[in-house]
C-alpha angles and dihedrals in degrees: 000000000000093000090053090050092050087048092051092049091046093053092045090052092049098045121053112229094186101035107203132144121198123212109211138142091002094304139103108228116229095029088203130029127182118208138162122251113279093038121132114215120202125206118202124194110223093164121102093238133058124273136174136211113223126169118231088235095042093246091134134013130181128207116246103292117215124204110308093008116133135210123195130190128180113224109212102167130059113249146090116286114194118197145179146182109265090206093052107024097185085069106094138165140167138223116200114197110199134163122223 
C-alpha cells in the first residue's frame, strides 16, 4: 500500500494537474512544467510591465500580455518546448510533454 502511495505522489509531482505558469518579477514560475499530451497550459502576467510567451521553435506566440492578461496553448505532441519573453529574452522556461 505504501509503495502505491509513493508512486501516486511521485506521478502527481511529475505531471502538472493545474498547468499554470505565472509571470512575475521577470521570471516564469515554474521555470519547467511537465504535462501530458492534450493539456492546455495557461500563462498569467502578474508583473506590472508587459511580457510575451514565444516558443523557441515558433510553435506558439502570445501577444504582449499586460498585467493580469493570460495566454493559453494546448500541447498535443510529446517533446520539449523551450520558450522566452521576446521583450526580455533573458526570461526563459520550458514545457515538457510526456506520455505515461
